[in-house]
PDB file of N, CA, C and O in Angstrom:
ATOM      1  N   UNK A   1     -24.825  -0.361 -22.495  1.00  0.00           N
ATOM      2  CA  UNK A   1     -24.900   0.797 -21.258  1.00  0.00           C
ATOM      3  C   UNK A   1     -23.182   1.360 -21.381  1.00  0.00           C
ATOM      4  O   UNK A   1     -22.062   0.927 -21.651  1.00  0.00           O
ATOM      5  N   UNK A   2     -23.765   2.403 -21.045  1.00  0.00           N
ATOM      6  CA  UNK A   2     -22.021   2.959 -21.119  1.00  0.00           C
ATOM      7  C   UNK A   2     -21.765   2.537 -19.539  1.00  0.00           C
ATOM      8  O   UNK A   2     -22.644   2.149 -18.769  1.00  0.00           O
ATOM      9  N   UNK A   3     -20.488   2.685 -19.262  1.00  0.00           N
ATOM     10  CA  UNK A   3     -20.023   2.480 -18.008  1.00  0.00           C
ATOM     11  C   UNK A   3     -18.876   3.490 -17.901  1.00  0.00           C
ATOM     12  O   UNK A   3     -18.184   3.678 -18.902  1.00  0.00           O
ATOM     13  N   UNK A   4     -18.658   4.057 -16.937  1.00  0.00           N
ATOM     14  CA  UNK A   4     -17.173   5.534 -17.117  1.00  0.00           C
ATOM     15  C   UNK A   4     -15.970   4.684 -17.061  1.00  0.00           C
ATOM     16  O   UNK A   4     -16.161   3.474 -17.180  1.00  0.00           O
ATOM     17  N   UNK A   5     -15.023   5.016 -16.935  1.00  0.00           N
ATOM     18  CA  UNK A   5     -13.930   4.565 -16.790  1.00  0.00           C
ATOM     19  C   UNK A   5     -13.334   4.440 -15.404  1.00  0.00           C
ATOM     20  O   UNK A   5     -12.390   3.701 -15.126  1.00  0.00           O
ATOM     21  N   UNK A   6     -14.237   5.555 -14.220  1.00  0.00           N
ATOM     22  CA  UNK A   6     -13.771   4.905 -13.391  1.00  0.00           C
ATOM     23  C   UNK A   6     -14.594   4.182 -12.134  1.00  0.00           C
ATOM     24  O   UNK A   6     -14.359   4.157 -10.925  1.00  0.00           O
ATOM     25  N   UNK A   7     -15.739   3.563 -13.001  1.00  0.00           N
ATOM     26  CA  UNK A   7     -16.246   2.766 -12.540  1.00  0.00           C
ATOM     27  C   UNK A   7     -15.571   1.028 -13.140  1.00  0.00           C
ATOM     28  O   UNK A   7     -15.707  -0.067 -12.595  1.00  0.00           O
ATOM     29  N   UNK A   8     -15.017   1.306 -14.131  1.00  0.00           N
ATOM     30  CA  UNK A   8     -14.416   0.243 -14.383  1.00  0.00           C
ATOM     31  C   UNK A   8     -13.324  -0.027 -14.069  1.00  0.00           C
ATOM     32  O   UNK A   8     -12.759  -0.937 -14.676  1.00  0.00           O
ATOM     33  N   UNK A   9     -12.530   0.792 -12.823  1.00  0.00           N
ATOM     34  CA  UNK A   9     -11.097   1.007 -12.198  1.00  0.00           C
ATOM     35  C   UNK A   9     -11.910   1.005 -10.384  1.00  0.00           C
ATOM     36  O   UNK A   9     -11.180   1.132  -9.401  1.00  0.00           O
ATOM     37  N   UNK A  10     -13.079   0.882 -10.275  1.00  0.00           N
ATOM     38  CA  UNK A  10     -13.552   1.090  -9.505  1.00  0.00           C
ATOM     39  C   UNK A  10     -12.836   0.020  -7.971  1.00  0.00           C
ATOM     40  O   UNK A  10     -12.404   0.481  -6.915  1.00  0.00           O
ATOM     41  N   UNK A  11     -12.932  -1.404  -8.361  1.00  0.00           N
ATOM     42  CA  UNK A  11     -12.367  -2.019  -7.019  1.00  0.00           C
ATOM     43  C   UNK A  11     -10.429  -1.890  -7.225  1.00  0.00           C
ATOM     44  O   UNK A  11      -9.545  -2.242  -6.444  1.00  0.00           O
ATOM     45  N   UNK A  12     -10.361  -1.415  -8.235  1.00  0.00           N
ATOM     46  CA  UNK A  12      -8.610  -1.208  -8.101  1.00  0.00           C
ATOM     47  C   UNK A  12      -8.645   0.307  -7.138  1.00  0.00           C
ATOM     48  O   UNK A  12      -7.959   0.409  -6.120  1.00  0.00           O
ATOM     49  N   UNK A  13      -9.359   1.199  -7.533  1.00  0.00           N
ATOM     50  CA  UNK A  13      -9.584   1.862  -6.522  1.00  0.00           C
ATOM     51  C   UNK A  13      -9.871   1.993  -4.909  1.00  0.00           C
ATOM     52  O   UNK A  13      -9.260   2.467  -3.951  1.00  0.00           O
ATOM     53  N   UNK A  14     -11.387   1.183  -5.159  1.00  0.00           N
ATOM     54  CA  UNK A  14     -11.630   0.380  -3.478  1.00  0.00           C
ATOM     55  C   UNK A  14     -10.128   0.038  -2.929  1.00  0.00           C
ATOM     56  O   UNK A  14      -9.906   0.510  -1.815  1.00  0.00           O
ATOM     57  N   UNK A  15      -9.053  -0.708  -3.528  1.00  0.00           N
ATOM     58  CA  UNK A  15      -8.513  -0.972  -3.033  1.00  0.00           C
ATOM     59  C   UNK A  15      -6.611  -0.798  -2.288  1.00  0.00           C
ATOM     60  O   UNK A  15      -5.735  -1.355  -1.626  1.00  0.00           O
ATOM     61  N   UNK A  16      -6.949   0.307  -2.991  1.00  0.00           N
ATOM     62  CA  UNK A  16      -6.427   1.823  -3.069  1.00  0.00           C
ATOM     63  C   UNK A  16      -6.476   2.070  -1.758  1.00  0.00           C
ATOM     64  O   UNK A  16      -5.482   1.633  -1.178  1.00  0.00           O
ATOM     65  N   UNK A  17      -7.159   2.540  -1.152  1.00  0.00           N
ATOM     66  CA  UNK A  17      -8.041   2.443   0.164  1.00  0.00           C
ATOM     67  C   UNK A  17      -7.513   1.607   0.979  1.00  0.00           C
ATOM     68  O   UNK A  17      -6.828   2.095   1.878  1.00  0.00           O
ATOM     69  N   UNK A  18      -7.677   0.015   0.914  1.00  0.00           N
ATOM     70  CA  UNK A  18      -7.357  -1.126   1.925  1.00  0.00           C
ATOM     71  C   UNK A  18      -5.794  -0.865   1.688  1.00  0.00           C
ATOM     72  O   UNK A  18      -5.130  -0.718   2.714  1.00  0.00           O
ATOM     73  N   UNK A  19      -5.175  -0.794   0.548  1.00  0.00           N
ATOM     74  CA  UNK A  19      -3.505  -0.326   0.928  1.00  0.00           C
ATOM     75  C   UNK A  19      -3.022   0.535   1.568  1.00  0.00           C
ATOM     76  O   UNK A  19      -1.887   0.510   2.045  1.00  0.00           O
ATOM     77  N   UNK A  20      -4.017   1.627   1.687  1.00  0.00           N
ATOM     78  CA  UNK A  20      -3.283   2.613   2.282  1.00  0.00           C
ATOM     79  C   UNK A  20      -3.926   2.654   3.793  1.00  0.00           C
ATOM     80  O   UNK A  20      -3.174   3.208   4.595  1.00  0.00           O
ATOM     81  N   UNK A  21      -5.040   2.229   4.289  1.00  0.00           N
ATOM     82  CA  UNK A  21      -5.075   1.696   5.665  1.00  0.00           C
ATOM     83  C   UNK A  21      -3.990   0.419   6.258  1.00  0.00           C
ATOM     84  O   UNK A  21      -3.540   0.478   7.403  1.00  0.00           O
ATOM     85  N   UNK A  22      -3.722  -0.481   5.508  1.00  0.00           N
ATOM     86  CA  UNK A  22      -2.853  -1.357   5.645  1.00  0.00           C
ATOM     87  C   UNK A  22      -1.601  -1.119   6.087  1.00  0.00           C
ATOM     88  O   UNK A  22      -1.094  -1.730   7.027  1.00  0.00           O
ATOM     89  N   UNK A  23      -0.951  -0.073   5.323  1.00  0.00           N
ATOM     90  CA  UNK A  23      -0.336   0.611   5.463  1.00  0.00           C
ATOM     91  C   UNK A  23       0.607   1.562   6.882  1.00  0.00           C
ATOM     92  O   UNK A  23       1.720   1.851   7.321  1.00  0.00           O
ATOM     93  N   UNK A  24      -1.042   1.723   7.107  1.00  0.00           N
ATOM     94  CA  UNK A  24      -1.044   2.626   8.301  1.00  0.00           C
ATOM     95  C   UNK A  24      -0.601   1.593   9.702  1.00  0.00           C
ATOM     96  O   UNK A  24       0.268   1.651  10.572  1.00  0.00           O
ATOM     97  N   UNK A  25      -1.747   0.629   9.354  1.00  0.00           N
ATOM     98  CA  UNK A  25      -1.164  -0.234  10.252  1.00  0.00           C
ATOM     99  C   UNK A  25      -0.687  -0.982  10.374  1.00  0.00           C
ATOM    100  O   UNK A  25      -0.860  -1.741  11.327  1.00  0.00           O
ATOM    101  N   UNK A  26       0.520  -1.212   9.076  1.00  0.00           N
ATOM    102  CA  UNK A  26       2.230  -1.332   9.692  1.00  0.00           C
ATOM    103  C   UNK A  26       2.518  -0.650  10.125  1.00  0.00           C
ATOM    104  O   UNK A  26       2.796  -1.127  11.225  1.00  0.00           O
ATOM    105  N   UNK A  27       2.715   0.276  10.150  1.00  0.00           N
ATOM    106  CA  UNK A  27       3.213   1.547  10.289  1.00  0.00           C
ATOM    107  C   UNK A  27       3.056   1.504  11.995  1.00  0.00           C
ATOM    108  O   UNK A  27       3.950   1.811  12.784  1.00  0.00           O
ATOM    109  N   UNK A  28       2.066   1.172  12.249  1.00  0.00           N
ATOM    110  CA  UNK A  28       1.930   1.215  13.580  1.00  0.00           C
ATOM    111  C   UNK A  28       1.867   0.627  14.126  1.00  0.00           C
ATOM    112  O   UNK A  28       1.436   0.864  15.255  1.00  0.00           O
ATOM    113  N   UNK A  29       2.332  -0.848  13.652  1.00  0.00           N
ATOM    114  CA  UNK A  29       2.850  -1.849  14.211  1.00  0.00           C
ATOM    115  C   UNK A  29       4.588  -1.898  14.540  1.00  0.00           C
ATOM    116  O   UNK A  29       5.112  -2.360  15.554  1.00  0.00           O
ATOM    117  N   UNK A  30       5.044  -1.485  13.754  1.00  0.00           N
ATOM    118  CA  UNK A  30       6.415  -1.068  13.677  1.00  0.00           C
ATOM    119  C   UNK A  30       6.667  -0.062  14.924  1.00  0.00           C
ATOM    120  O   UNK A  30       7.351  -0.273  15.925  1.00  0.00           O
ATOM    121  N   UNK A  31       5.994   0.980  14.612  1.00  0.00           N
ATOM    122  CA  UNK A  31       6.464   2.360  15.172  1.00  0.00           C
ATOM    123  C   UNK A  31       6.336   2.022  17.108  1.00  0.00           C
ATOM    124  O   UNK A  31       6.924   2.669  17.974  1.00  0.00           O
ATOM    125  N   UNK A  32       5.430   0.884  17.322  1.00  0.00           N
ATOM    126  CA  UNK A  32       5.391  -0.014  18.575  1.00  0.00           C
ATOM    127  C   UNK A  32       6.136  -0.940  18.923  1.00  0.00           C
ATOM    128  O   UNK A  32       5.885  -1.772  19.795  1.00  0.00           O
ATOM    129  N   UNK A  33       7.225  -0.854  18.185  1.00  0.00           N
ATOM    130  CA  UNK A  33       8.524  -2.265  18.791  1.00  0.00           C
ATOM    131  C   UNK A  33       9.267  -1.366  19.696  1.00  0.00           C
ATOM    132  O   UNK A  33       9.739  -0.254  19.461  1.00  0.00           O
ATOM    133  N   UNK A  34       9.277  -2.193  20.969  1.00  0.00           N
ATOM    134  CA  UNK A  34      10.171  -1.520  21.603  1.00  0.00           C
ATOM    135  C   UNK A  34      11.463  -1.176  21.646  1.00  0.00           C
ATOM    136  O   UNK A  34      12.239  -1.891  21.012  1.00  0.00           O
ATOM    137  N   UNK A  35      11.933  -0.165  22.296  1.00  0.00           N
ATOM    138  CA  UNK A  35      13.365   0.321  22.383  1.00  0.00           C
ATOM    139  C   UNK A  35      14.558  -1.045  22.378  1.00  0.00           C
ATOM    140  O   UNK A  35      15.512  -1.366  21.670  1.00  0.00           O
ATOM    141  N   UNK A  36      14.092  -1.422  23.212  1.00  0.00           N
ATOM    142  CA  UNK A  36      14.933  -2.784  23.788  1.00  0.00           C
ATOM    143  C   UNK A  36      14.512  -3.794  22.656  1.00  0.00           C
ATOM    144  O   UNK A  36      15.243  -4.728  22.985  1.00  0.00           O
ATOM    145  N   UNK A  37      13.949  -4.168  21.737  1.00  0.00           N
ATOM    146  CA  UNK A  37      13.684  -5.166  21.608  1.00  0.00           C
ATOM    147  C   UNK A  37      14.600  -5.777  20.592  1.00  0.00           C
ATOM    148  O   UNK A  37      15.132  -5.148  19.677  1.00  0.00           O
ATOM    149  N   UNK A  38      14.790  -7.519  20.916  1.00  0.00           N
ATOM    150  CA  UNK A  38      15.834  -7.892  20.480  1.00  0.00           C
ATOM    151  C   UNK A  38      15.287  -8.046  18.783  1.00  0.00           C
ATOM    152  O   UNK A  38      14.175  -8.144  18.264  1.00  0.00           O
ATOM    153  N   UNK A  39      16.981  -8.002  18.153  1.00  0.00           N
ATOM    154  CA  UNK A  39      16.831  -7.578  16.789  1.00  0.00           C
ATOM    155  C   UNK A  39      16.240  -8.653  15.759  1.00  0.00           C
ATOM    156  O   UNK A  39      15.847  -8.234  14.670  1.00  0.00           O
ATOM    157  N   UNK A  40      16.136 -10.405  16.138  1.00  0.00           N
ATOM    158  CA  UNK A  40      15.541 -10.755  15.413  1.00  0.00           C
ATOM    159  C   UNK A  40      13.862 -10.714  15.950  1.00  0.00           C
ATOM    160  O   UNK A  40      12.927 -10.950  15.185  1.00  0.00           O
ATOM    161  N   UNK A  41      13.715 -10.405  17.249  1.00  0.00           N
ATOM    162  CA  UNK A  41      12.388 -10.048  16.954  1.00  0.00           C
ATOM    163  C   UNK A  41      11.680  -8.945  16.208  1.00  0.00           C
ATOM    164  O   UNK A  41      10.623  -8.949  15.577  1.00  0.00           O
ATOM    165  N   UNK A  42      12.881  -7.663  16.550  1.00  0.00           N
ATOM    166  CA  UNK A  42      12.004  -6.821  15.563  1.00  0.00           C
ATOM    167  C   UNK A  42      11.957  -6.963  14.310  1.00  0.00           C
ATOM    168  O   UNK A  42      11.088  -6.326  13.715  1.00  0.00           O
ATOM    169  N   UNK A  43      12.930  -7.891  13.489  1.00  0.00           N
ATOM    170  CA  UNK A  43      12.851  -8.153  12.131  1.00  0.00           C
ATOM    171  C   UNK A  43      11.728  -8.990  12.003  1.00  0.00           C
ATOM    172  O   UNK A  43      11.309  -8.989  10.845  1.00  0.00           O
ATOM    173  N   UNK A  44      10.975  -9.833  12.914  1.00  0.00           N
ATOM    174  CA  UNK A  44      10.365 -10.494  12.700  1.00  0.00           C
ATOM    175  C   UNK A  44       8.556  -9.817  12.640  1.00  0.00           C
ATOM    176  O   UNK A  44       7.618 -10.142  11.912  1.00  0.00           O
ATOM    177  N   UNK A  45       8.663  -8.714  13.819  1.00  0.00           N
ATOM    178  CA  UNK A  45       7.655  -8.067  13.451  1.00  0.00           C
ATOM    179  C   UNK A  45       7.775  -7.107  12.466  1.00  0.00           C
ATOM    180  O   UNK A  45       6.695  -6.542  12.293  1.00  0.00           O
ATOM    181  N   UNK A  46       8.651  -6.699  11.755  1.00  0.00           N
ATOM    182  CA  UNK A  46       8.539  -5.725  10.708  1.00  0.00           C
ATOM    183  C   UNK A  46       8.269  -6.486   9.222  1.00  0.00           C
ATOM    184  O   UNK A  46       7.681  -5.929   8.295  1.00  0.00           O
ATOM    185  N   UNK A  47       8.745  -7.710   9.172  1.00  0.00           N
ATOM    186  CA  UNK A  47       8.365  -8.926   8.067  1.00  0.00           C
ATOM    187  C   UNK A  47       6.365  -9.416   8.474  1.00  0.00           C
ATOM    188  O   UNK A  47       5.325  -9.471   7.817  1.00  0.00           O
ATOM    189  N   UNK A  48       6.668  -9.599   9.529  1.00  0.00           N
ATOM    190  CA  UNK A  48       4.956  -9.682   9.685  1.00  0.00           C
ATOM    191  C   UNK A  48       4.256  -8.863   9.439  1.00  0.00           C
ATOM    192  O   UNK A  48       3.212  -9.314   8.967  1.00  0.00           O
ATOM    193  N   UNK A  49       4.288  -7.048   9.570  1.00  0.00           N
ATOM    194  CA  UNK A  49       3.622  -6.215  10.054  1.00  0.00           C
ATOM    195  C   UNK A  49       3.540  -5.447   8.362  1.00  0.00           C
ATOM    196  O   UNK A  49       2.755  -4.506   8.246  1.00  0.00           O
ATOM    197  N   UNK A  50       4.416  -5.915   7.025  1.00  0.00           N
ATOM    198  CA  UNK A  50       4.356  -5.434   5.757  1.00  0.00           C
ATOM    199  C   UNK A  50       3.714  -6.395   4.964  1.00  0.00           C
ATOM    200  O   UNK A  50       3.208  -6.030   3.903  1.00  0.00           O
ATOM    201  N   UNK A  51       3.639  -7.948   5.429  1.00  0.00           N
ATOM    202  CA  UNK A  51       3.498  -8.562   4.594  1.00  0.00           C
ATOM    203  C   UNK A  51       2.106  -8.501   3.825  1.00  0.00           C
ATOM    204  O   UNK A  51       1.971  -8.573   2.604  1.00  0.00           O
ATOM    205  N   UNK A  52       0.902  -8.326   4.952  1.00  0.00           N
ATOM    206  CA  UNK A  52      -0.280  -7.899   4.039  1.00  0.00           C
ATOM    207  C   UNK A  52       0.073  -6.967   3.229  1.00  0.00           C
ATOM    208  O   UNK A  52       0.227  -7.522   2.141  1.00  0.00           O
ATOM    209  N   UNK A  53       0.295  -5.841   3.128  1.00  0.00           N
ATOM    210  CA  UNK A  53       0.982  -4.423   2.363  1.00  0.00           C
ATOM    211  C   UNK A  53       1.195  -5.052   0.941  1.00  0.00           C
ATOM    212  O   UNK A  53       0.402  -5.126   0.003  1.00  0.00           O
ATOM    213  N   UNK A  54       2.752  -5.571   1.072  1.00  0.00           N
ATOM    214  CA  UNK A  54       2.909  -6.077   0.190  1.00  0.00           C
ATOM    215  C   UNK A  54       2.348  -6.976  -0.732  1.00  0.00           C
ATOM    216  O   UNK A  54       2.805  -7.264  -1.838  1.00  0.00           O
ATOM    217  N   UNK A  55       0.961  -7.549  -0.011  1.00  0.00           N
ATOM    218  CA  UNK A  55       0.686  -8.915  -1.183  1.00  0.00           C
ATOM    219  C   UNK A  55      -0.676  -7.285  -1.747  1.00  0.00           C
ATOM    220  O   UNK A  55      -0.712  -7.059  -2.956  1.00  0.00           O
ATOM    221  N   UNK A  56      -1.344  -6.632  -1.073  1.00  0.00           N
ATOM    222  CA  UNK A  56      -1.826  -5.783  -1.637  1.00  0.00           C
ATOM    223  C   UNK A  56      -1.486  -5.113  -2.609  1.00  0.00           C
ATOM    224  O   UNK A  56      -2.110  -4.989  -3.663  1.00  0.00           O
ATOM    225  N   UNK A  57      -0.523  -4.659  -2.331  1.00  0.00           N
ATOM    226  CA  UNK A  57       0.498  -3.844  -3.343  1.00  0.00           C
ATOM    227  C   UNK A  57       0.680  -4.206  -4.770  1.00  0.00           C
ATOM    228  O   UNK A  57       0.667  -3.504  -5.782  1.00  0.00           O
ATOM    229  N   UNK A  58       0.923  -5.993  -4.523  1.00  0.00           N
ATOM    230  CA  UNK A  58       1.600  -6.873  -5.769  1.00  0.00           C
ATOM    231  C   UNK A  58       0.108  -7.179  -6.822  1.00  0.00           C
ATOM    232  O   UNK A  58      -0.031  -7.381  -8.028  1.00  0.00           O
ATOM    233  N   UNK A  59      -1.020  -7.072  -5.442  1.00  0.00           N
ATOM    234  CA  UNK A  59      -2.110  -7.524  -6.047  1.00  0.00           C
ATOM    235  C   UNK A  59      -2.607  -6.470  -7.164  1.00  0.00           C
ATOM    236  O   UNK A  59      -2.995  -6.708  -8.308  1.00  0.00           O
ATOM    237  N   UNK A  60      -2.484  -5.267  -6.511  1.00  0.00           N
ATOM    238  CA  UNK A  60      -2.659  -3.939  -7.495  1.00  0.00           C
ATOM    239  C   UNK A  60      -2.360  -4.081  -8.617  1.00  0.00           C
ATOM    240  O   UNK A  60      -3.156  -4.254  -9.541  1.00  0.00           O
ATOM    241  N   UNK A  61      -0.746  -4.008  -8.726  1.00  0.00           N
ATOM    242  CA  UNK A  61      -0.027  -4.102  -9.743  1.00  0.00           C
ATOM    243  C   UNK A  61      -0.082  -5.319 -10.992  1.00  0.00           C
ATOM    244  O   UNK A  61       0.499  -5.395 -12.074  1.00  0.00           O
ATOM    245  N   UNK A  62      -0.861  -6.033 -10.441  1.00  0.00           N
ATOM    246  CA  UNK A  62      -1.130  -6.828 -11.276  1.00  0.00           C
ATOM    247  C   UNK A  62      -2.841  -6.467 -12.183  1.00  0.00           C
ATOM    248  O   UNK A  62      -3.124  -6.844 -13.320  1.00  0.00           O
ATOM    249  N   UNK A  63      -3.533  -5.834 -11.450  1.00  0.00           N
ATOM    250  CA  UNK A  63      -4.371  -5.356 -11.953  1.00  0.00           C
ATOM    251  C   UNK A  63      -4.670  -4.077 -13.451  1.00  0.00           C
ATOM    252  O   UNK A  63      -4.060  -3.014 -13.567  1.00  0.00           O
ATOM    253  N   UNK A  64      -5.468  -4.464 -14.167  1.00  0.00           N
ATOM    254  CA  UNK A  64      -5.314  -3.540 -15.422  1.00  0.00           C
ATOM    255  C   UNK A  64      -5.789  -2.041 -14.488  1.00  0.00           C
ATOM    256  O   UNK A  64      -6.139  -1.933 -13.313  1.00  0.00           O
ATOM    257  N   UNK A  65      -5.629  -1.019 -15.552  1.00  0.00           N
ATOM    258  CA  UNK A  65      -6.207  -0.023 -14.815  1.00  0.00           C
ATOM    259  C   UNK A  65      -6.696   1.694 -16.548  1.00  0.00           C
ATOM    260  O   UNK A  65      -5.863   2.253 -17.261  1.00  0.00           O
ATOM    261  N   UNK A  66      -7.850   1.852 -16.543  1.00  0.00           N
ATOM    262  CA  UNK A  66      -8.197   2.994 -17.190  1.00  0.00           C
ATOM    263  C   UNK A  66      -8.428   3.980 -17.506  1.00  0.00           C
ATOM    264  O   UNK A  66      -8.771   4.510 -18.563  1.00  0.00           O
ATOM    265  N   UNK A  67      -8.071   4.534 -15.709  1.00  0.00           N
ATOM    266  CA  UNK A  67      -8.446   5.831 -15.432  1.00  0.00           C
ATOM    267  C   UNK A  67      -7.357   6.484 -14.683  1.00  0.00           C
ATOM    268  O   UNK A  67      -6.688   5.768 -13.938  1.00  0.00           O
ATOM    269  N   UNK A  68      -7.063   7.826 -14.779  1.00  0.00           N
ATOM    270  CA  UNK A  68      -5.689   8.708 -14.031  1.00  0.00           C
ATOM    271  C   UNK A  68      -6.187   8.099 -12.826  1.00  0.00           C
ATOM    272  O   UNK A  68      -5.146   7.525 -12.504  1.00  0.00           O
ATOM    273  N   UNK A  69      -7.108   7.762 -11.810  1.00  0.00           N
ATOM    274  CA  UNK A  69      -7.354   7.807 -10.526  1.00  0.00           C
ATOM    275  C   UNK A  69      -7.095   6.449 -10.262  1.00  0.00           C
ATOM    276  O   UNK A  69      -6.669   6.184  -9.138  1.00  0.00           O
ATOM    277  N   UNK A  70      -7.314   5.267 -11.299  1.00  0.00           N
ATOM    278  CA  UNK A  70      -6.504   3.923 -11.258  1.00  0.00           C
ATOM    279  C   UNK A  70      -4.539   3.865 -11.263  1.00  0.00           C
ATOM    280  O   UNK A  70      -3.662   3.355 -10.566  1.00  0.00           O
ATOM    281  N   UNK A  71      -4.612   4.603 -12.329  1.00  0.00           N
ATOM    282  CA  UNK A  71      -3.256   4.887 -12.357  1.00  0.00           C
ATOM    283  C   UNK A  71      -2.369   5.357 -10.627  1.00  0.00           C
ATOM    284  O   UNK A  71      -1.424   4.976  -9.937  1.00  0.00           O
ATOM    285  N   UNK A  72      -3.251   6.206 -10.625  1.00  0.00           N
ATOM    286  CA  UNK A  72      -2.984   6.976  -8.925  1.00  0.00           C
ATOM    287  C   UNK A  72      -2.391   5.583  -8.240  1.00  0.00           C
ATOM    288  O   UNK A  72      -1.248   5.450  -7.804  1.00  0.00           O
ATOM    289  N   UNK A  73      -3.327   4.687  -8.250  1.00  0.00           N
ATOM    290  CA  UNK A  73      -3.354   3.478  -6.895  1.00  0.00           C
ATOM    291  C   UNK A  73      -2.769   2.987  -7.668  1.00  0.00           C
ATOM    292  O   UNK A  73      -1.788   3.683  -7.408  1.00  0.00           O
ATOM    293  N   UNK A  74      -2.287   2.135  -8.763  1.00  0.00           N
ATOM    294  CA  UNK A  74      -1.374   1.595  -8.951  1.00  0.00           C
ATOM    295  C   UNK A  74       0.162   2.493  -8.758  1.00  0.00           C
ATOM    296  O   UNK A  74       1.011   1.938  -8.060  1.00  0.00           O
ATOM    297  N   UNK A  75       0.476   3.731  -9.314  1.00  0.00           N
ATOM    298  CA  UNK A  75       1.405   4.561  -8.751  1.00  0.00           C
ATOM    299  C   UNK A  75       2.025   4.377  -6.978  1.00  0.00           C
ATOM    300  O   UNK A  75       3.228   4.225  -6.763  1.00  0.00           O
ATOM    301  N   UNK A  76       1.139   4.416  -6.006  1.00  0.00           N
ATOM    302  CA  UNK A  76       1.124   4.211  -4.638  1.00  0.00           C
ATOM    303  C   UNK A  76       1.530   2.873  -4.812  1.00  0.00           C
ATOM    304  O   UNK A  76       2.726   2.767  -4.540  1.00  0.00           O
ATOM    305  N   UNK A  77       1.044   1.870  -5.136  1.00  0.00           N
ATOM    306  CA  UNK A  77       1.398   0.383  -4.537  1.00  0.00           C
ATOM    307  C   UNK A  77       2.978   0.335  -5.182  1.00  0.00           C
ATOM    308  O   UNK A  77       3.833  -0.239  -4.508  1.00  0.00           O
ATOM    309  N   UNK A  78       3.335   0.901  -6.404  1.00  0.00           N
ATOM    310  CA  UNK A  78       4.422   0.837  -6.562  1.00  0.00           C
ATOM    311  C   UNK A  78       5.313   1.158  -6.060  1.00  0.00           C
ATOM    312  O   UNK A  78       6.428   0.643  -6.141  1.00  0.00           O
ATOM    313  N   UNK A  79       4.917   2.286  -5.300  1.00  0.00           N
ATOM    314  CA  UNK A  79       5.853   2.916  -4.488  1.00  0.00           C
ATOM    315  C   UNK A  79       6.185   2.359  -3.138  1.00  0.00           C
ATOM    316  O   UNK A  79       7.218   2.674  -2.546  1.00  0.00           O
ATOM    317  N   UNK A  80       5.292   1.525  -2.660  1.00  0.00           N
ATOM    318  CA  UNK A  80       5.004   0.646  -1.639  1.00  0.00           C
ATOM    319  C   UNK A  80       6.236  -0.184  -2.112  1.00  0.00           C
ATOM    320  O   UNK A  80       7.316  -0.050  -1.537  1.00  0.00           O
ATOM    321  N   UNK A  81       6.042  -1.235  -3.397  1.00  0.00           N
ATOM    322  CA  UNK A  81       7.152  -2.047  -3.651  1.00  0.00           C
ATOM    323  C   UNK A  81       8.259  -1.543  -3.124  1.00  0.00           C
ATOM    324  O   UNK A  81       8.873  -2.198  -2.282  1.00  0.00           O
ATOM    325  N   UNK A  82       8.758  -0.125  -3.589  1.00  0.00           N
ATOM    326  CA  UNK A  82       9.966   0.494  -4.044  1.00  0.00           C
ATOM    327  C   UNK A  82      10.550   1.458  -2.998  1.00  0.00           C
ATOM    328  O   UNK A  82      11.364   2.341  -3.269  1.00  0.00           O
ATOM    329  N   UNK A  83      10.066   1.207  -1.805  1.00  0.00           N
ATOM    330  CA  UNK A  83      10.193   1.403  -0.295  1.00  0.00           C
ATOM    331  C   UNK A  83      10.191   2.931   0.042  1.00  0.00           C
ATOM    332  O   UNK A  83      10.887   3.392   0.948  1.00  0.00           O
ATOM    333  N   UNK A  84       9.000   4.024  -1.092  1.00  0.00           N
ATOM    334  CA  UNK A  84       8.862   5.328  -1.211  1.00  0.00           C
ATOM    335  C   UNK A  84       7.580   5.606  -1.001  1.00  0.00           C
ATOM    336  O   UNK A  84       7.255   6.703  -1.455  1.00  0.00           O
ATOM    337  N   UNK A  85       6.435   4.793  -0.287  1.00  0.00           N
ATOM    338  CA  UNK A  85       5.550   4.766   0.010  1.00  0.00           C
ATOM    339  C   UNK A  85       5.292   6.054   0.595  1.00  0.00           C
ATOM    340  O   UNK A  85       4.451   6.851   0.177  1.00  0.00           O
ATOM    341  N   UNK A  86       6.122   6.236   1.669  1.00  0.00           N
ATOM    342  CA  UNK A  86       5.390   7.374   3.098  1.00  0.00           C
ATOM    343  C   UNK A  86       6.494   8.663   2.481  1.00  0.00           C
ATOM    344  O   UNK A  86       6.325   9.796   2.932  1.00  0.00           O
ATOM    345  N   UNK A  87       7.637   8.416   1.418  1.00  0.00           N
ATOM    346  CA  UNK A  87       7.877   9.678   0.708  1.00  0.00           C
ATOM    347  C   UNK A  87       7.307  10.262  -0.133  1.00  0.00           C
ATOM    348  O   UNK A  87       7.265  11.491  -0.190  1.00  0.00           O
ATOM    349  N   UNK A  88       6.606   9.264  -1.173  1.00  0.00           N
ATOM    350  CA  UNK A  88       5.732  10.196  -2.029  1.00  0.00           C
ATOM    351  C   UNK A  88       4.320  10.343  -1.840  1.00  0.00           C
ATOM    352  O   UNK A  88       3.622  10.819  -2.735  1.00  0.00           O
ATOM    353  N   UNK A  89       3.858   9.979  -0.771  1.00  0.00           N
ATOM    354  CA  UNK A  89       2.972  10.671  -0.018  1.00  0.00           C
ATOM    355  C   UNK A  89       3.051  11.990   0.596  1.00  0.00           C
ATOM    356  O   UNK A  89       2.131  12.784   0.401  1.00  0.00           O
ATOM    357  N   UNK A  90       4.219  12.364   1.438  1.00  0.00           N
ATOM    358  CA  UNK A  90       4.476  13.938   1.551  1.00  0.00           C
ATOM    359  C   UNK A  90       4.737  14.419   0.729  1.00  0.00           C
ATOM    360  O   UNK A  90       4.412  15.605   0.780  1.00  0.00           O
ATOM    361  N   UNK A  91       5.564  13.929  -0.779  1.00  0.00           N
ATOM    362  CA  UNK A  91       5.729  14.806  -1.795  1.00  0.00           C
ATOM    363  C   UNK A  91       4.313  15.153  -2.340  1.00  0.00           C
ATOM    364  O   UNK A  91       4.170  16.349  -2.592  1.00  0.00           O
ATOM    365  N   UNK A  92       3.033  14.200  -2.617  1.00  0.00           N
ATOM    366  CA  UNK A  92       1.744  14.541  -3.171  1.00  0.00           C
ATOM    367  C   UNK A  92       1.283  15.455  -2.145  1.00  0.00           C
ATOM    368  O   UNK A  92       0.502  16.229  -2.700  1.00  0.00           O
ATOM    369  N   UNK A  93       1.405  15.773  -0.761  1.00  0.00           N
ATOM    370  CA  UNK A  93       0.499  15.974   0.307  1.00  0.00           C
ATOM    371  C   UNK A  93       0.476  17.705   0.111  1.00  0.00           C
ATOM    372  O   UNK A  93      -0.215  18.402   0.855  1.00  0.00           O
TER     373      UNK A  93
END
């Protein structure tokens, strides 16, 4: 049975969509922090907001990839870990 490379990376590519949606939710939570929030509260909200995205990015980076699409997902995960996720997205657009 022949399996395309994209099928081999299907889980990885699917996680890329989950990563992006998690990043959007994280950004929305951070954007919703009130201007007058206490610094400690702000830090707690940020840490809670980014934790799921960090975990997904780390999982993606541990997964093997065989296709350009899979490598692109891993690149986006690495961009998140390097704090370049939004900048990298703007460059790619």
